[in-house]
C-alpha positions in Angstrom: 59.4 133.8 23.0 55.9 132.8 24.2 53.0 135.2 23.6 51.1 136.9 26.3 49.2 134.7 28.7 45.5 134.5 28.0 44.9 134.9 31.7 45.3 138.4 33.1 45.2 139.9 36.5 41.7 141.0 37.2 42.2 142.3 40.7 41.9 145.9 39.6 38.7 145.4 37.5 35.5 146.9 38.7 32.5 144.8 39.8 30.5 145.9 36.8 33.2 144.9 34.3 33.5 141.5 36.0 29.7 141.0 35.9 29.7 142.2 32.2 32.2 139.4 31.4 29.9 136.7 32.9 27.8 136.1 29.7 30.8 135.6 27.6 32.4 133.3 30.1 29.2 131.2 30.4 29.0 131.1 26.6 32.6 129.9 26.3 32.0 127.3 29.0 28.9 126.0 27.2 30.7 125.8 23.9 33.7 124.0 25.5 31.3 121.5 27.2 29.4 120.9 23.9 32.7 120.4 22.0 33.9 118.0 24.7 30.6 116.0 24.5 30.9 115.8 20.7 34.5 114.6 21.0 33.4 112.0 23.5 30.5 110.8 21.4 32.6 110.4 18.3 35.3 108.4 20.2 32.6 106.3 21.9 31.0 105.5 18.5 34.4 104.7 17.0 35.2 102.3 19.9 31.7 100.7 19.7 32.1 100.2 16.0 35.5 98.5 16.4 34.2 96.4 19.3 31.3 95.3 17.2 33.6 94.4 14.3 35.6 92.2 16.6 32.4 90.6 18.0 31.3 89.8 14.4 34.7 88.2 13.7 34.3 86.1 16.8 30.8 85.0 15.8 32.1 84.0 12.4 34.6 81.7 13.9 32.1 80.3 16.4 29.7 79.7 13.5 32.2 77.4 11.8 33.5 75.9 15.1 30.2 74.4 16.1 29.8 72.2 13.0 33.4 71.1 13.3 32.7 70.1 17.0 29.6 68.3 16.0 31.5 66.4 13.3 34.1 65.5 16.0 31.3 64.2 18.3 29.8 62.1 15.4 33.3 60.7 14.6 33.9 59.9 18.3 30.6 58.1 18.7 31.3 56.2 15.4 34.1 54.4 17.2 31.5 52.5 19.2 28.4 52.8 17.0 27.6 52.8 13.3 28.1 56.3 11.7 24.4 56.7 11.0 23.5 56.0 14.7 26.1 58.4 16.0 24.8 61.1 13.6 21.3 60.4 14.6 22.2 60.7 18.3 24.0 64.1 17.7 21.0 65.3 15.7 18.6 64.2 18.5 20.6 66.0 21.2 20.7 69.1 19.1 16.9 68.9 18.5 16.3 68.5 22.3 18.5 71.5 23.1 16.6 73.6 20.5 13.3 72.7 22.0 14.5 73.5 25.5 15.7 76.9 24.2 12.4 77.6 22.5 10.5 76.8 25.7 12.7 79.0 27.8 12.2 81.8 25.2 8.4 81.4 25.4 8.5 81.5 29.2 10.6 84.7 29.0 8.2 86.4 26.6 5.3 85.4 28.9 7.2 87.0 31.8 7.6 90.1 29.6 3.9 90.4 28.8 3.1 90.1 32.6 5.3 92.9 33.6 3.7 96.3 34.0 4.2 98.8 31.3 5.8 102.0 32.6 3.6 104.2 30.5 0.5 102.4 31.8 1.8 102.8 35.4 2.4 106.6 34.8 -1.2 107.0 33.5 -2.5 105.2 36.5 -0.6 107.5 38.8 -1.9 110.6 37.0 -5.4 109.3 37.4 -4.9 108.7 41.1 -3.6 112.3 41.5 -6.5 113.7 39.5 -9.0 111.8 41.7 -7.3 113.1 44.9 -7.3 116.6 43.5 -11.0 116.4 42.6 -11.8 115.5 46.2 -10.4 118.8 47.5 
């Protein structure tokens, strides 16, 4: 046999008793929301941790797949060229790709240094408001 329902008919309660229950109801609501936020944060952290683990496993396999692919390319080029020449070609292509990546990274960092700092922009805005306020 189920117990009494936690909800009760409040139609006959006075206005003052209903108003008196508001702080407890608000407290219960805040506690429930905080608990729900904690539960969500724990679940999100757990999911992020598991996802990060899978990404690390994928990076491990990619780390070993790249040298295997490069060895394949050397072996393929060795069908037409001497092995030393095919290895030198693969090395040169890798070096050129690394230099291009470095140059693109430098350009991106230069772009970053040119962008306006939000804190600096906020200080400028505050100074403008102060100057306008001083005029009046």
